[in-house]
All heavy atoms as TSV, in Angstrom:
chain	resi	resn	atom	element	x	y	z
A	1	MET	N	N	90.770	100.201	98.703
A	1	MET	CA	C	91.043	101.431	99.363
A	1	MET	C	C	90.534	101.482	100.807
A	1	MET	O	O	91.133	101.992	101.666
A	1	MET	CB	C	90.405	102.593	98.629
A	1	MET	CG	C	90.693	103.918	99.160
A	1	MET	SD	S	90.153	105.373	98.299
A	1	MET	CE	C	88.541	105.659	99.154
A	2	THR	N	N	89.440	100.768	100.984
A	2	THR	CA	C	88.860	100.708	102.384
A	2	THR	C	C	89.783	99.945	103.389
A	2	THR	O	O	89.918	100.506	104.515
A	2	THR	CB	C	87.513	100.068	102.352
A	2	THR	OG1	O	86.684	100.572	101.389
A	2	THR	CG2	C	86.788	100.167	103.688
A	3	LYS	N	N	90.414	99.016	102.960
A	3	LYS	CA	C	91.344	98.269	103.767
A	3	LYS	C	C	92.568	99.167	104.199
A	3	LYS	O	O	93.014	99.227	105.344
A	3	LYS	CB	C	91.837	97.003	103.207
A	3	LYS	CG	C	90.758	95.905	103.056
A	3	LYS	CD	C	91.351	94.716	102.433
A	3	LYS	CE	C	90.232	93.614	102.275
A	3	LYS	NZ	N	90.791	92.388	101.641
A	4	VAL	N	N	93.090	99.947	103.181
A	4	VAL	CA	C	94.126	100.778	103.434
A	4	VAL	C	C	93.755	101.852	104.367
A	4	VAL	O	O	94.473	102.304	105.340
A	4	VAL	CB	C	94.734	101.427	102.129
A	4	VAL	CG1	C	95.851	102.378	102.412
A	4	VAL	CG2	C	95.238	100.295	101.210
A	5	ALA	N	N	92.569	102.440	104.188
A	5	ALA	CA	C	92.060	103.480	104.974
A	5	ALA	C	C	91.817	103.046	106.428
A	5	ALA	O	O	92.125	103.736	107.464
A	5	ALA	CB	C	90.710	104.076	104.490
A	6	ALA	N	N	91.402	101.748	106.584
A	6	ALA	CA	C	91.222	101.252	108.004
A	6	ALA	C	C	92.520	101.108	108.692
A	6	ALA	O	O	92.604	101.331	109.917
A	6	ALA	CB	C	90.473	99.916	107.887
A	7	LEU	N	N	93.509	100.630	107.913
A	7	LEU	CA	C	94.865	100.519	108.553
A	7	LEU	C	C	95.432	101.809	108.985
A	7	LEU	O	O	95.951	102.044	110.036
A	7	LEU	CB	C	95.798	99.794	107.652
A	7	LEU	CG	C	97.200	99.552	108.076
A	7	LEU	CD1	C	97.244	98.591	109.233
A	7	LEU	CD2	C	98.118	98.932	106.954
A	8	LEU	N	N	95.236	102.784	108.126
A	8	LEU	CA	C	95.796	104.137	108.381
A	8	LEU	C	C	95.013	104.773	109.481
A	8	LEU	O	O	95.558	105.498	110.381
A	8	LEU	CB	C	95.608	105.006	107.113
A	8	LEU	CG	C	96.662	104.693	105.970
A	8	LEU	CD1	C	96.255	105.534	104.719
A	8	LEU	CD2	C	98.038	104.986	106.439
A	9	TRP	N	N	93.751	104.513	109.656
A	9	TRP	CA	C	92.905	105.026	110.696
A	9	TRP	C	C	93.321	104.520	112.038
A	9	TRP	O	O	93.385	105.219	113.005
A	9	TRP	CB	C	91.405	104.677	110.417
A	9	TRP	CG	C	90.542	105.212	111.543
A	9	TRP	CD1	C	90.200	106.412	111.860
A	9	TRP	CD2	C	89.865	104.315	112.530
A	9	TRP	NE1	N	89.362	106.483	112.969
A	9	TRP	CE2	C	89.234	105.161	113.327
A	9	TRP	CE3	C	89.796	102.935	112.717
A	9	TRP	CZ2	C	88.397	104.672	114.437
A	9	TRP	CZ3	C	89.058	102.488	113.743
A	9	TRP	CH2	C	88.378	103.375	114.650
A	10	VAL	N	N	93.657	103.183	112.077
A	10	VAL	CA	C	94.038	102.614	113.426
A	10	VAL	C	C	95.274	103.402	113.940
A	10	VAL	O	O	95.450	103.751	115.003
A	10	VAL	CB	C	94.212	101.087	113.291
A	10	VAL	CG1	C	94.947	100.608	114.521
A	10	VAL	CG2	C	92.907	100.446	113.025
A	11	VAL	N	N	96.280	103.520	112.988
A	11	VAL	CA	C	97.601	104.032	113.303
A	11	VAL	C	C	97.463	105.601	113.575
A	11	VAL	O	O	97.860	106.125	114.606
A	11	VAL	CB	C	98.593	103.762	112.267
A	11	VAL	CG1	C	99.984	104.524	112.505
A	11	VAL	CG2	C	98.861	102.343	112.179
A	12	GLY	N	N	96.770	106.259	112.616
A	12	GLY	CA	C	96.573	107.696	112.794
A	12	GLY	C	C	95.624	108.099	113.861
A	12	GLY	O	O	95.931	109.085	114.555
A	13	GLY	N	N	94.691	107.272	114.260
A	13	GLY	CA	C	93.750	107.517	115.303
A	13	GLY	C	C	94.477	107.454	116.596
A	13	GLY	O	O	94.266	108.290	117.526
A	14	ALA	N	N	95.256	106.477	116.801
A	14	ALA	CA	C	96.054	106.313	117.979
A	14	ALA	C	C	97.067	107.438	118.164
A	14	ALA	O	O	97.199	108.014	119.328
A	14	ALA	CB	C	96.713	104.949	118.050
A	15	THR	N	N	97.701	107.873	117.087
A	15	THR	CA	C	98.659	108.955	117.129
A	15	THR	C	C	97.945	110.237	117.473
A	15	THR	O	O	98.506	110.975	118.311
A	15	THR	CB	C	99.414	109.065	115.803
A	15	THR	OG1	O	100.021	107.790	115.546
A	15	THR	CG2	C	100.433	110.156	115.809
A	16	LEU	N	N	96.871	110.612	116.850
A	16	LEU	CA	C	96.226	111.813	117.100
A	16	LEU	C	C	95.549	111.812	118.546
A	16	LEU	O	O	95.611	112.916	119.137
A	16	LEU	CB	C	95.141	112.079	116.068
A	16	LEU	CG	C	95.666	112.463	114.672
A	16	LEU	CD1	C	94.461	112.713	113.664
A	16	LEU	CD2	C	96.277	113.794	114.783
A	17	ALA	N	N	95.072	110.723	118.936
A	17	ALA	CA	C	94.498	110.619	120.270
A	17	ALA	C	C	95.656	110.910	121.297
A	17	ALA	O	O	95.430	111.631	122.278
A	17	ALA	CB	C	93.911	109.234	120.498
A	18	GLY	N	N	96.791	110.340	121.078
A	18	GLY	CA	C	97.838	110.599	121.994
A	18	GLY	C	C	98.393	112.042	121.960
A	18	GLY	O	O	98.629	112.626	123.043
A	19	ILE	N	N	98.339	112.677	120.816
A	19	ILE	CA	C	98.771	114.106	120.700
A	19	ILE	C	C	97.712	114.903	121.418
A	19	ILE	O	O	98.028	115.844	122.221
A	19	ILE	CB	C	98.834	114.506	119.256
A	19	ILE	CG1	C	100.094	113.770	118.640
A	19	ILE	CG2	C	99.015	115.992	119.170
A	19	ILE	CD1	C	100.222	113.936	117.151
A	20	PHE	N	N	96.434	114.698	121.250
A	20	PHE	CA	C	95.393	115.426	121.882
A	20	PHE	C	C	95.376	115.259	123.354
A	20	PHE	O	O	95.270	116.195	124.167
A	20	PHE	CB	C	94.027	115.117	121.337
A	20	PHE	CG	C	93.811	115.558	119.915
A	20	PHE	CD1	C	92.627	115.112	119.273
A	20	PHE	CD2	C	94.629	116.318	119.178
A	20	PHE	CE1	C	92.359	115.551	117.905
A	20	PHE	CE2	C	94.408	116.711	117.878
A	20	PHE	CZ	C	93.279	116.346	117.278
A	21	ILE	N	N	95.716	114.043	123.811
A	21	ILE	CA	C	95.807	113.789	125.235
A	21	ILE	C	C	96.906	114.525	125.917
A	21	ILE	O	O	96.855	115.126	127.011
A	21	ILE	CB	C	95.867	112.267	125.540
A	21	ILE	CG1	C	94.521	111.562	125.266
A	21	ILE	CG2	C	96.272	111.993	127.036
A	21	ILE	CD1	C	94.538	110.152	125.264
A	22	MET	N	N	98.046	114.599	125.201
A	22	MET	CA	C	99.261	115.342	125.673
A	22	MET	C	C	98.912	116.863	125.752
A	22	MET	O	O	99.356	117.511	126.647
A	22	MET	CB	C	100.429	115.110	124.750
A	22	MET	CG	C	101.007	113.670	124.826
A	22	MET	SD	S	101.523	113.213	126.493
A	22	MET	CE	C	102.817	114.352	126.749
A	23	VAL	N	N	98.181	117.303	124.820
A	23	VAL	CA	C	97.714	118.672	124.899
A	23	VAL	C	C	96.914	119.009	126.110
A	23	VAL	O	O	97.059	119.946	126.802
A	23	VAL	CB	C	96.952	119.164	123.640
A	23	VAL	CG1	C	96.289	120.511	123.776
A	23	VAL	CG2	C	97.906	119.093	122.372
A	24	VAL	N	N	95.974	118.083	126.384
A	24	VAL	CA	C	95.157	118.202	127.637
A	24	VAL	C	C	95.993	118.165	128.836
A	24	VAL	O	O	95.835	119.017	129.811
A	24	VAL	CB	C	94.113	117.123	127.650
A	24	VAL	CG1	C	93.409	117.089	129.002
A	24	VAL	CG2	C	93.036	117.293	126.611
A	25	LEU	N	N	96.954	117.365	128.942
A	25	LEU	CA	C	97.792	117.175	130.147
A	25	LEU	C	C	98.794	118.366	130.252
A	25	LEU	O	O	99.150	118.653	131.402
A	25	LEU	CB	C	98.634	115.919	130.069
A	25	LEU	CG	C	97.768	114.578	130.175
A	25	LEU	CD1	C	98.646	113.417	129.874
A	25	LEU	CD2	C	97.081	114.520	131.505
A	26	MET	N	N	99.051	119.106	129.183
A	26	MET	CA	C	100.044	120.219	129.297
A	26	MET	C	C	99.332	121.473	129.611
A	26	MET	O	O	100.013	122.466	129.973
A	26	MET	CB	C	100.764	120.258	127.970
A	26	MET	CG	C	101.720	119.117	127.755
A	26	MET	SD	S	102.559	119.180	126.149
A	26	MET	CE	C	103.703	120.551	126.486
A	27	ILE	N	N	97.970	121.559	129.533
A	27	ILE	CA	C	97.275	122.851	129.787
A	27	ILE	C	C	96.903	122.769	131.267
A	27	ILE	O	O	96.094	121.994	131.719
A	27	ILE	CB	C	96.114	122.992	128.922
A	27	ILE	CG1	C	96.570	123.122	127.458
A	27	ILE	CG2	C	95.242	124.210	129.279
A	27	ILE	CD1	C	95.408	123.105	126.452
A	28	PRO	N	N	97.432	123.759	132.060
A	28	PRO	CA	C	97.180	123.749	133.495
A	28	PRO	C	C	95.634	123.967	133.858
A	28	PRO	O	O	95.160	123.519	134.832
A	28	PRO	CB	C	97.957	124.955	134.050
A	28	PRO	CG	C	99.119	125.117	133.094
A	28	PRO	CD	C	98.469	124.727	131.719
A	29	SER	N	N	94.960	124.783	133.060
A	29	SER	CA	C	93.551	125.089	133.392
A	29	SER	C	C	92.621	123.819	133.165
A	29	SER	O	O	91.527	123.839	133.745
A	29	SER	CB	C	93.005	126.212	132.523
A	29	SER	OG	O	93.061	125.846	131.191
A	30	MET	N	N	93.126	122.800	132.511
A	30	MET	CA	C	92.374	121.649	132.380
A	30	MET	C	C	92.703	120.512	133.396
A	30	MET	O	O	92.183	119.426	133.363
A	30	MET	CB	C	92.608	120.987	130.889
A	30	MET	CG	C	92.033	121.860	129.863
A	30	MET	SD	S	92.346	120.975	128.314
A	30	MET	CE	C	91.182	121.782	127.261
A	31	GLN	N	N	93.550	120.838	134.296
A	31	GLN	CA	C	93.991	119.979	135.203
A	31	GLN	C	C	92.961	119.358	136.192
A	31	GLN	O	O	92.983	118.125	136.481
A	31	GLN	CB	C	95.151	120.588	136.133
A	31	GLN	CG	C	95.719	119.702	137.178
A	31	GLN	CD	C	96.783	120.432	137.972
A	31	GLN	OE1	O	97.059	121.630	137.814
A	31	GLN	NE2	N	97.482	119.680	138.884
A	32	PHE	N	N	92.023	120.154	136.629
A	32	PHE	CA	C	91.037	119.751	137.593
A	32	PHE	C	C	90.021	118.798	137.094
A	32	PHE	O	O	89.496	117.937	137.701
A	32	PHE	CB	C	90.404	121.014	138.152
A	32	PHE	CG	C	91.333	121.850	138.946
A	32	PHE	CD1	C	91.715	123.070	138.460
A	32	PHE	CD2	C	91.868	121.363	140.127
A	32	PHE	CE1	C	92.631	123.859	139.118
A	32	PHE	CE2	C	92.796	122.124	140.829
A	32	PHE	CZ	C	93.239	123.434	140.321
A	33	GLU	N	N	89.781	118.905	135.707
A	33	GLU	CA	C	88.713	117.959	135.084
A	33	GLU	C	C	89.483	117.126	134.052
A	33	GLU	O	O	88.892	116.813	133.044
A	33	GLU	CB	C	87.609	118.800	134.562
A	33	GLU	CG	C	86.741	119.499	135.563
A	33	GLU	CD	C	85.567	120.087	135.036
A	33	GLU	OE1	O	85.057	119.614	134.006
A	33	GLU	OE2	O	85.089	121.111	135.485
A	34	ALA	N	N	90.687	116.775	134.284
A	34	ALA	CA	C	91.535	116.138	133.313
A	34	ALA	C	C	90.851	114.725	132.809
A	34	ALA	O	O	90.932	114.416	131.659
A	34	ALA	CB	C	92.924	115.841	133.874
A	35	PRO	N	N	90.332	113.879	133.689
A	35	PRO	CA	C	89.729	112.636	133.148
A	35	PRO	C	C	88.614	112.882	132.131
A	35	PRO	O	O	88.609	112.158	131.164
A	35	PRO	CB	C	89.158	112.003	134.441
A	35	PRO	CG	C	89.983	112.525	135.623
A	35	PRO	CD	C	90.339	113.975	135.184
A	36	LYS	N	N	87.796	113.913	132.342
A	36	LYS	CA	C	86.790	114.049	131.324
A	36	LYS	C	C	87.392	114.594	130.006
A	36	LYS	O	O	86.984	114.082	128.920
A	36	LYS	CB	C	85.750	115.117	131.938
A	36	LYS	CG	C	84.748	115.533	130.876
A	36	LYS	CD	C	83.687	116.523	131.468
A	36	LYS	CE	C	84.304	117.880	131.363
A	36	LYS	NZ	N	83.318	118.947	131.689
A	37	TYR	N	N	88.350	115.507	130.153
A	37	TYR	CA	C	88.994	115.993	128.953
A	37	TYR	C	C	89.873	115.006	128.202
A	37	TYR	O	O	90.009	115.032	126.990
A	37	TYR	CB	C	89.840	117.272	129.222
A	37	TYR	CG	C	88.904	118.486	129.588
A	37	TYR	CD1	C	89.118	119.200	130.775
A	37	TYR	CD2	C	87.868	118.846	128.794
A	37	TYR	CE1	C	88.312	120.254	131.133
A	37	TYR	CE2	C	87.078	119.949	129.110
A	37	TYR	CZ	C	87.359	120.714	130.228
A	37	TYR	OH	O	86.523	121.722	130.619
A	38	ILE	N	N	90.509	114.082	128.915
A	38	ILE	CA	C	91.321	113.042	128.306
A	38	ILE	C	C	90.405	112.148	127.492
A	38	ILE	O	O	90.725	111.844	126.298
A	38	ILE	CB	C	92.035	112.293	129.365
A	38	ILE	CG1	C	93.230	113.171	129.932
A	38	ILE	CG2	C	92.597	110.988	128.854
A	38	ILE	CD1	C	93.980	112.531	131.140
A	39	LEU	N	N	89.211	111.845	128.036
A	39	LEU	CA	C	88.353	110.886	127.223
A	39	LEU	C	C	87.842	111.653	125.989
A	39	LEU	O	O	87.828	111.070	124.882
A	39	LEU	CB	C	87.115	110.568	128.101
A	39	LEU	CG	C	86.061	109.635	127.468
A	39	LEU	CD1	C	86.627	108.352	127.031
A	39	LEU	CD2	C	84.887	109.471	128.355
A	40	ILE	N	N	87.528	112.962	126.128
A	40	ILE	CA	C	87.019	113.750	124.919
A	40	ILE	C	C	88.153	113.843	123.953
A	40	ILE	O	O	87.952	113.712	122.711
A	40	ILE	CB	C	86.524	115.128	125.405
A	40	ILE	CG1	C	85.252	114.933	126.194
A	40	ILE	CG2	C	86.325	116.080	124.194
A	40	ILE	CD1	C	84.872	116.214	126.952
A	41	ALA	N	N	89.415	114.105	124.410
A	41	ALA	CA	C	90.540	114.157	123.489
A	41	ALA	C	C	90.809	112.910	122.744
A	41	ALA	O	O	91.074	112.857	121.528
A	41	ALA	CB	C	91.819	114.654	124.256
A	42	ALA	N	N	90.699	111.787	123.452
A	42	ALA	CA	C	90.914	110.451	122.749
A	42	ALA	C	C	89.902	110.179	121.710
A	42	ALA	O	O	90.217	109.828	120.645
A	42	ALA	CB	C	90.900	109.351	123.750
A	43	ILE	N	N	88.644	110.465	122.034
A	43	ILE	CA	C	87.576	110.270	121.059
A	43	ILE	C	C	87.688	111.155	119.919
A	43	ILE	O	O	87.598	110.752	118.710
A	43	ILE	CB	C	86.216	110.372	121.649
A	43	ILE	CG1	C	85.898	109.329	122.691
A	43	ILE	CG2	C	85.105	110.457	120.711
A	43	ILE	CD1	C	84.761	109.446	123.629
A	44	ALA	N	N	88.074	112.445	120.144
A	44	ALA	CA	C	88.247	113.434	119.122
A	44	ALA	C	C	89.415	113.023	118.155
A	44	ALA	O	O	89.363	113.214	117.006
A	44	ALA	CB	C	88.501	114.758	119.698
A	45	GLY	N	N	90.521	112.527	118.754
A	45	GLY	CA	C	91.616	112.049	117.899
A	45	GLY	C	C	91.213	110.894	116.900
A	45	GLY	O	O	91.551	110.949	115.789
A	46	PHE	N	N	90.443	109.990	117.434
A	46	PHE	CA	C	90.023	108.892	116.430
A	46	PHE	C	C	89.000	109.366	115.409
A	46	PHE	O	O	88.988	109.013	114.277
A	46	PHE	CB	C	89.457	107.716	117.284
A	46	PHE	CG	C	90.476	106.858	117.810
A	46	PHE	CD1	C	90.907	106.958	119.168
A	46	PHE	CD2	C	91.161	105.962	117.045
A	46	PHE	CE1	C	91.893	106.050	119.615
A	46	PHE	CE2	C	92.074	105.087	117.521
A	46	PHE	CZ	C	92.490	105.180	118.809
A	47	VAL	N	N	88.113	110.444	115.866
A	47	VAL	CA	C	87.207	110.944	114.871
A	47	VAL	C	C	87.874	111.757	113.807
A	47	VAL	O	O	87.495	111.640	112.579
A	47	VAL	CB	C	86.012	111.680	115.608
A	47	VAL	CG1	C	85.188	112.485	114.680
A	47	VAL	CG2	C	85.288	110.802	116.435
A	48	VAL	N	N	88.921	112.559	114.230
A	48	VAL	CA	C	89.538	113.352	113.326
A	48	VAL	C	C	90.398	112.534	112.308
A	48	VAL	O	O	90.570	112.941	111.099
A	48	VAL	CB	C	90.400	114.446	114.036
A	48	VAL	CG1	C	91.368	115.180	113.075
A	48	VAL	CG2	C	89.641	115.445	114.824
A	49	ALA	N	N	90.850	111.449	112.735
A	49	ALA	CA	C	91.579	110.629	111.889
A	49	ALA	C	C	90.845	109.870	110.808
A	49	ALA	O	O	91.391	109.399	109.855
A	49	ALA	CB	C	92.331	109.532	112.698
A	50	ILE	N	N	89.524	109.812	110.903
A	50	ILE	CA	C	88.702	109.162	109.943
A	50	ILE	C	C	88.808	109.875	108.505
A	50	ILE	O	O	89.263	109.201	107.530
A	50	ILE	CB	C	87.215	108.967	110.336
A	50	ILE	CG1	C	87.061	108.069	111.462
A	50	ILE	CG2	C	86.379	108.475	109.202
A	50	ILE	CD1	C	85.774	108.096	112.127
A	51	PRO	N	N	88.505	111.080	108.411
A	51	PRO	CA	C	88.664	111.743	107.001
A	51	PRO	C	C	90.065	111.769	106.548
A	51	PRO	O	O	90.417	111.639	105.418
A	51	PRO	CB	C	87.990	113.082	107.204
A	51	PRO	CG	C	87.972	113.429	108.597
A	51	PRO	CD	C	87.971	112.089	109.327
A	52	LEU	N	N	91.004	111.974	107.486
A	52	LEU	CA	C	92.485	112.029	107.131
A	52	LEU	C	C	92.861	110.674	106.578
A	52	LEU	O	O	93.620	110.673	105.612
A	52	LEU	CB	C	93.312	112.416	108.297
A	52	LEU	CG	C	93.122	113.807	108.902
A	52	LEU	CD1	C	93.880	114.018	110.101
A	52	LEU	CD2	C	93.290	114.880	107.796
A	53	SER	N	N	92.372	109.648	107.123
A	53	SER	CA	C	92.817	108.268	106.667
A	53	SER	C	C	92.200	107.974	105.216
A	53	SER	O	O	92.972	107.439	104.437
A	53	SER	CB	C	92.334	107.192	107.594
A	53	SER	OG	O	90.988	107.116	107.647
A	54	PHE	N	N	90.987	108.443	104.928
A	54	PHE	CA	C	90.481	108.303	103.626
A	54	PHE	C	C	91.197	109.146	102.634
A	54	PHE	O	O	91.448	108.654	101.485
A	54	PHE	CB	C	89.007	108.561	103.545
A	54	PHE	CG	C	88.136	107.411	104.053
A	54	PHE	CD1	C	87.622	107.456	105.261
A	54	PHE	CD2	C	88.000	106.376	103.236
A	54	PHE	CE1	C	86.770	106.331	105.731
A	54	PHE	CE2	C	87.186	105.278	103.595
A	54	PHE	CZ	C	86.587	105.312	104.827
A	55	VAL	N	N	91.604	110.252	102.912
A	55	VAL	CA	C	92.404	111.181	102.036
A	55	VAL	C	C	93.699	110.540	101.738
A	55	VAL	O	O	94.172	110.519	100.601
A	55	VAL	CB	C	92.516	112.630	102.650
A	55	VAL	CG1	C	93.536	113.406	101.859
A	55	VAL	CG2	C	91.203	113.274	102.648
A	56	ALA	N	N	94.425	110.079	102.788
A	56	ALA	CA	C	95.709	109.433	102.609
A	56	ALA	C	C	95.641	108.057	101.821
A	56	ALA	O	O	96.457	107.834	100.922
A	56	ALA	CB	C	96.394	109.141	103.949
A	57	ALA	N	N	94.572	107.368	102.044
A	57	ALA	CA	C	94.399	106.038	101.359
A	57	ALA	C	C	94.132	106.381	99.875
A	57	ALA	O	O	94.567	105.661	99.022
A	57	ALA	CB	C	93.176	105.276	101.979
A	58	LYS	N	N	93.255	107.340	99.560
A	58	LYS	CA	C	93.063	107.753	98.188
A	58	LYS	C	C	94.317	108.151	97.572
A	58	LYS	O	O	94.570	107.831	96.349
A	58	LYS	CB	C	92.072	108.857	98.137
A	58	LYS	CG	C	91.573	109.238	96.814
A	58	LYS	CD	C	90.489	110.295	96.696
A	58	LYS	CE	C	89.999	110.662	95.486
A	58	LYS	NZ	N	88.980	111.742	95.459
A	59	ALA	N	N	95.165	108.921	98.220
A	59	ALA	CA	C	96.465	109.339	97.520
A	59	ALA	C	C	97.363	108.139	97.369
A	59	ALA	O	O	98.091	108.087	96.355
A	59	ALA	CB	C	97.071	110.363	98.518
A	60	ILE	N	N	97.402	107.210	98.353
A	60	ILE	CA	C	98.206	106.060	98.175
A	60	ILE	C	C	97.751	105.141	97.055
A	60	ILE	O	O	98.609	104.731	96.163
A	60	ILE	CB	C	98.319	105.193	99.455
A	60	ILE	CG1	C	99.039	106.043	100.544
A	60	ILE	CG2	C	98.906	103.865	99.316
A	60	ILE	CD1	C	98.880	105.470	101.934
A	61	THR	N	N	96.433	104.919	96.990
A	61	THR	CA	C	96.004	104.100	95.890
A	61	THR	C	C	96.069	104.755	94.562
A	61	THR	O	O	96.281	103.976	93.532
A	61	THR	CB	C	94.563	103.573	96.164
A	61	THR	OG1	O	93.754	104.722	96.339
A	61	THR	CG2	C	94.464	102.744	97.394
A	62	ALA	N	N	95.925	106.067	94.445
A	62	ALA	CA	C	95.986	106.641	93.187
A	62	ALA	C	C	97.483	106.703	92.705
A	62	ALA	O	O	97.743	106.446	91.502
A	62	ALA	CB	C	95.644	108.128	93.326
A	63	ARG	N	N	98.399	106.815	93.537
A	63	ARG	CA	C	99.822	106.740	93.197
A	63	ARG	C	C	100.301	105.237	92.796
A	63	ARG	O	O	101.019	105.068	91.945
A	63	ARG	CB	C	100.706	107.181	94.378
A	63	ARG	CG	C	102.223	107.132	94.008
A	63	ARG	CD	C	103.031	107.707	95.117
A	63	ARG	NE	N	102.781	109.202	95.066
A	63	ARG	CZ	C	103.643	110.060	95.639
A	63	ARG	NH1	N	104.728	109.644	96.248
A	63	ARG	NH2	N	103.456	111.334	95.520
A	64	ARG	N	N	99.698	104.355	93.491
A	64	ARG	CA	C	99.919	102.932	93.176
A	64	ARG	C	C	99.392	102.459	91.856
A	64	ARG	O	O	99.876	101.683	91.154
A	64	ARG	CB	C	99.309	102.066	94.290
A	64	ARG	CG	C	99.886	100.692	94.385
A	64	ARG	CD	C	99.424	100.052	95.633
A	64	ARG	NE	N	99.092	98.719	95.364
A	64	ARG	CZ	C	98.200	97.911	95.860
A	64	ARG	NH1	N	97.515	98.381	96.910
A	64	ARG	NH2	N	98.022	96.724	95.575
A	65	ALA	N	N	98.228	103.085	91.414
A	65	ALA	CA	C	97.547	102.742	90.135
A	65	ALA	C	C	98.390	103.223	88.964
A	65	ALA	O	O	98.299	102.697	87.909
A	65	ALA	CB	C	96.236	103.306	90.105
A	66	ASN	N	N	99.181	104.317	89.123
A	66	ASN	CA	C	99.950	104.836	88.008
A	66	ASN	C	C	101.118	104.062	87.701
A	66	ASN	O	O	102.061	103.463	88.023
A	66	ASN	CB	C	100.374	106.294	88.358
A	66	ASN	CG	C	99.193	107.139	88.262
A	66	ASN	OD1	O	98.128	106.833	87.547
A	66	ASN	ND2	N	99.243	108.298	88.867
């Protein structure tokens, strides 16, 4: 399950980081400090993807075992 979770985390983390970065770029009030917020958004995307990848990996391996 850990290998599946790691694979999902890489893909999901990059996807969520990209989504969070796009949100930062689309909000005009964050424009002046965008570099700082982009870094925070990218890190947050990868951190948020950790529990999501374990939940998805658990669901995948449970379905595969049946």
